[in-house]
C-alpha positions as CSV (number, residue, x, y, z in Angstrom):
1,L,0.0,0.0,0.0
2,Y,2.9,2.3,0.8
3,F,4.4,1.4,-2.5
4,Q,1.3,2.1,-4.3
5,S,1.0,5.4,-2.5
6,Q,4.5,6.4,-3.5
7,L,3.9,5.3,-7.1
8,A,0.7,7.3,-7.2
9,E,2.5,10.4,-5.9
10,A,5.3,10.0,-8.4
11,S,2.8,9.5,-11.2
12,A,0.8,12.6,-10.0
13,G,4.0,14.6,-10.0
14,K,4.9,13.4,-13.5
15,L,1.4,14.2,-14.6
16,A,1.6,17.7,-13.1
17,A,5.0,18.3,-14.8
18,L,3.6,17.1,-18.1
19,E,0.5,19.3,-17.7
20,E,2.8,22.3,-17.0
21,D,5.0,21.4,-20.0
22,R,1.9,21.1,-22.1
23,T,0.7,24.5,-20.9
24,C,4.1,26.0,-21.7
25,V,4.1,24.5,-25.1
26,V,0.6,25.7,-25.9
27,R,1.4,29.1,-24.6
28,A,4.6,29.2,-26.8
29,Y,2.6,28.0,-29.7
30,N,-0.1,30.6,-29.2
31,D,2.5,33.3,-28.8
32,R,4.3,32.2,-32.0
33,L,1.0,32.0,-33.8
34,A,0.0,35.5,-32.7
35,A,3.4,36.9,-33.8
36,L,3.1,35.2,-37.2
37,E,-0.5,36.5,-37.6
38,G,0.8,40.0,-36.8
39,K,3.5,39.6,-39.4
40,L,0.9,38.3,-41.9
41,Q,-1.3,41.3,-41.3
42,S,1.6,43.7,-41.7
43,A,2.6,41.9,-44.9
44,R,-0.9,42.2,-46.2
45,A,-1.2,45.8,-45.3
46,A,2.2,46.5,-47.0
47,L,1.1,44.6,-50.1
48,E,-2.2,46.6,-50.3
49,E,-0.2,49.8,-49.9
50,Q,2.3,48.8,-52.6
51,E,-0.6,47.8,-54.9
52,A,-2.2,51.2,-54.4
53,T,1.1,52.9,-55.0
54,L,1.6,50.7,-58.2
55,G,-1.9,51.8,-59.3
56,E,-1.0,55.4,-58.8
57,R,2.3,54.9,-60.7
58,D,0.4,53.3,-63.6
59,E,-1.9,56.3,-63.7
60,E,1.1,58.7,-63.7
61,V,2.7,56.7,-66.5
62,E,-0.4,56.9,-68.6
63,R,-0.7,60.6,-68.0
64,A,2.9,61.1,-68.8
65,E,2.6,59.1,-72.0
66,A,-0.5,61.0,-73.0
67,E,1.3,64.3,-72.3
68,A,4.4,63.1,-74.3
69,A,2.2,62.2,-77.2
70,A,0.5,65.6,-77.1
71,L,3.9,67.3,-76.9
72,E,5.1,65.2,-79.9
73,A,2.0,66.2,-81.9
74,R,2.6,69.8,-81.0
75,R,6.3,69.6,-82.0
76,T,5.3,68.1,-85.3
77,A,2.7,70.8,-85.9
78,L,5.3,73.5,-85.0
79,G,7.8,71.9,-87.3
80,E,5.3,71.9,-90.2
81,E,4.5,75.5,-89.4
82,I,8.2,76.5,-89.4
83,N,8.7,74.7,-92.7
84,A,5.7,76.6,-94.1
85,E,7.1,79.9,-92.9
86,R,10.5,79.0,-94.4
87,G,8.8,78.3,-97.7
88,G,7.0,81.7,-97.4
89,I,10.2,83.5,-96.6
90,V,12.1,81.8,-99.5
91,G,9.3,82.9,-101.8
92,L,9.4,86.4,-100.5
93,M,13.2,86.5,-100.9
94,R,12.9,85.2,-104.4
95,T,10.3,87.9,-105.2
96,H,12.5,90.5,-103.6
97,H,15.5,89.5,-105.6
98,E,13.5,89.4,-108.8
99,R,12.1,92.9,-108.1
100,E,15.6,94.1,-107.1
101,R,17.0,92.7,-110.4
102,T,14.1,94.3,-112.4
103,L,14.8,97.6,-110.6
104,E,18.5,97.3,-111.3
105,D,17.7,96.5,-115.0
106,T,15.3,99.5,-115.2
107,L,17.8,101.8,-113.5
108,G,20.6,100.5,-115.8
109,T,18.3,101.1,-118.9
110,Y,17.4,104.6,-117.5
111,E,21.0,105.6,-117.0
112,R,22.0,104.4,-120.4
113,R,19.3,106.5,-121.9
114,R,20.5,109.6,-120.2
């Protein structure tokens, strides 16, 4: 009976130690799980923020491309306008030179007649 009592006490002590170990393991598991869930939430929030930033960047790129296309069209239009003006100036210069030559010829004829 004494032996059984000693054995029961030893078993109860081992059982209490195992229960305490189990409690510690469960607590450690729960702590680790909570930490991982916190990291997961942070990662999800960071991902959402980066996706929003990426969306904003995409919109900025689209606006910049549209602005670049508009500027290119304006540059082309200005180039065509400059070319037209050059053509007009060349025509005016040709007309001026022809009038000048005609005037010189007329003056030369007039001076020879004198």
